[in-house]
C-alpha positions in Angstrom: 94.9 98.2 82.0 99.1 98.1 82.1 100.4 99.9 79.7 104.0 98.6 78.5 106.3 100.7 76.6 109.7 99.7 75.4 112.0 102.3 73.9 116.0 101.3 72.3 117.9 103.5 71.0 121.1 102.6 69.0 123.9 105.1 68.1 126.1 103.9 65.5 128.9 106.5 65.4 130.4 105.1 61.5 130.0 107.6 58.7 128.7 110.3 61.1 129.4 113.7 62.1 130.2 113.9 65.9 127.8 117.2 65.8 125.0 115.0 65.7 125.8 112.3 67.3 122.9 111.6 70.1 119.5 109.6 70.6 116.8 111.9 72.1 113.8 110.7 73.6 111.0 113.1 75.8 107.8 111.5 77.0 104.5 113.1 79.0 102.6 110.7 80.0 99.4 110.5 82.1 97.8 107.3 83.4 98.0 104.5 85.8 99.9 101.1 85.7 102.8 102.3 82.9 105.8 100.0 82.5 108.7 101.5 80.4 111.6 100.6 79.5 114.4 102.3 77.7 117.9 101.3 76.2 120.3 103.8 74.8 123.4 102.4 73.5 126.3 105.5 72.4 126.7 108.9 73.4 125.3 112.3 73.8 122.2 110.6 74.5 119.3 112.6 75.9 116.0 111.7 78.1 114.1 114.7 78.5 116.6 118.1 79.2 116.0 120.9 81.4 113.3 122.6 79.4 111.3 119.3 78.2 111.8 116.4 80.6 110.4 113.1 80.7 106.8 113.5 83.1 105.3 110.8 84.2 101.9 111.0 85.7 100.2 108.6 87.4 99.9 105.8 89.7 101.8 102.2 90.2 104.6 103.3 87.3 108.0 101.1 86.7 110.5 103.2 85.0 113.5 101.0 84.0 116.7 103.0 82.1 119.7 101.2 80.6 122.0 103.8 79.3 125.8 102.3 77.6 127.9 105.4 76.4 129.3 108.6 77.9 128.2 112.0 78.0 124.2 110.9 78.6 122.1 113.0 80.4 118.4 112.5 81.9 115.9 114.6 83.4 112.8 113.2 84.3 109.7 114.1 86.8 107.8 111.5 88.5 104.1 112.5 89.5 102.2 109.6 91.5 102.0 106.9 94.1 104.0 103.1 93.7 106.8 103.9 91.7 109.9 101.6 90.5 112.4 103.0 89.3 115.6 100.5 88.1 118.4 102.4 86.4 121.5 101.1 85.0 124.6 103.1 83.7 127.6 102.3 82.1 130.0 105.2 81.2 131.4 108.2 81.6 130.9 112.1 82.3 126.8 111.0 82.5 124.5 113.2 84.1 121.0 112.2 85.8 117.9 114.5 87.3 115.2 112.7 89.1 112.6 114.1 90.8 109.6 112.4 92.0 107.4 115.3 92.5 104.8 116.2 94.9 103.0 118.8 93.7 100.3 116.6 91.9 98.3 115.9 95.5 100.1 112.6 96.2 103.0 112.0 97.8 105.6 109.9 96.2 104.6 107.1 98.4 106.3 103.6 98.7 108.7 104.2 96.2 111.8 102.1 95.5 115.0 103.0 93.4 117.6 100.9 92.1 120.9 102.5 90.7 123.5 101.0 89.2 126.8 103.3 87.8 130.0 102.1 86.4 132.2 104.6 85.0 133.7 107.8 86.2 132.5 111.8 86.2 129.3 111.0 86.6 126.5 113.3 88.3 123.4 112.1 89.9 120.9 113.9 91.4 117.4 112.4 93.2 115.0 114.8 94.8 112.1 112.6 96.7 109.1 114.1 97.8 109.7 118.4 97.5 108.8 119.3 100.6 106.0 117.2 101.4 106.4 114.0 102.8 106.8 110.7 100.9 106.6 107.7 102.2 108.2 104.0 102.2 111.0 104.9 100.3 113.6 101.9 99.2 117.2 103.6 97.5 119.6 101.3 96.8 122.5 103.1 95.1 126.1 101.3 93.2 128.6 103.2 92.0 131.7 101.9 91.0 134.5 104.6 89.6 136.2 107.9 90.3 134.7 111.8 90.6 131.3 111.1 90.5 129.0 112.7 92.8 125.8 111.6 94.6 123.1 114.1 95.6 120.0 112.7 97.6 117.3 115.4 98.9 114.6 113.5 100.3 111.3 114.1 102.7 109.8 111.3 103.8 108.5 109.1 106.5 110.3 105.3 106.8 113.4 106.1 104.4 115.9 103.5 103.8 119.1 105.0 101.6 121.8 102.3 100.8 124.7 103.1 99.1 127.4 101.2 98.1 130.7 103.1 96.4 134.0 101.4 95.1 136.3 103.6 93.6 139.5 101.3 95.2 141.4 101.8 91.5 141.9 105.4 92.5 144.9 107.2 93.2 143.0 110.2 95.0 144.7 110.7 97.8 142.6 113.3 99.2 138.5 114.3 100.0 138.7 117.8 99.2 138.5 119.2 96.0 140.1 115.8 94.6 139.9 115.3 91.0 139.4 111.2 91.2 137.2 110.9 94.7 133.9 110.8 95.0 131.3 113.0 96.9 128.1 112.3 98.1 125.6 114.0 100.1 122.2 112.7 101.5 119.8 115.1 103.1 116.9 113.5 104.7 114.3 115.6 106.4 110.7 114.5 107.7 109.5 112.9 110.8 110.5 108.9 110.5 107.2 107.3 111.3 107.7 104.5 113.5 110.6 102.6 111.8 112.8 106.1 111.4 115.0 106.4 108.8 118.2 104.3 108.0 121.1 105.4 106.0 123.6 102.7 105.2 127.0 103.3 103.7 129.0 100.4 102.3 132.4 102.0 100.7 135.8 100.6 99.5 138.5 103.1 98.2 139.6 106.5 99.4 139.9 110.5 98.8 136.0 111.1 98.8 133.9 113.0 100.7 130.7 112.1 102.8 127.9 114.3 104.1 125.2 113.2 105.6 122.1 115.1 107.4 119.1 113.1 109.2 116.3 114.7 110.7 112.6 114.1 112.0 110.9 112.3 115.2 111.7 108.6 115.8 114.8 107.0 115.3 117.7 108.1 112.7 120.5 105.7 111.8 123.2 105.7 110.0 125.2 102.6 109.3 128.6 102.8 107.7 131.6 100.9 106.7 135.0 102.8 105.2 137.9 100.8 103.8 140.3 103.1 102.3 142.1 106.5 103.1 141.7 109.8 103.3 137.8 110.2 103.8 136.1 113.2 105.0 132.9 112.2 106.6 130.1 114.5 108.5 127.0 113.2 110.1 124.5 115.4 111.2 121.2 113.7 113.1 118.8 115.8 115.0 114.8 115.4 115.8 
């Protein structure tokens, strides 16, 4: 049975003390075929945290998030196969920590992530597979803004990661310890299956750091396009 949940959370700031300006959402779900939509508008919003996260356990899930505002935080764990995530962020100083957990006897198979971020100083962490092979990953990240960190730690087969980044309005002139450039780390382990792994980078703007590590049997491919100055790029591939 399809379960569809839509949560709309709007923050009104007039006549309210800043200390209490927050919308908090905590969810524990067990079951298949979940369609979960969350919309938050405001700042200091919370979707899970390090002690009371959002945990979704089941197969064939869609988990969509739209957050507008600054200082928002997401901590979520996905346990199951066939997961689609559609996440859209507009704002600064936001934090995302997503784990697709393989400890429930499944391998996070057929995972599709589409992440769109427009803002500065965002910290995005995605852990897929957790030392047990995921399969058929398609992850697309579109990041517009400065001084953001994107971390991908993936253990799987047939993983395809695309990063489109634009900080062309930045004045960043150096990538090392820059206050304005972005940092991208992609660590992709596991046998690539017959299709191999592919990382695609399309970068506009300067002063950023990119560290790409791929390992595993079968093809490992990196396709990169950089437009801008003072990039620091390290690519390591091994069988």
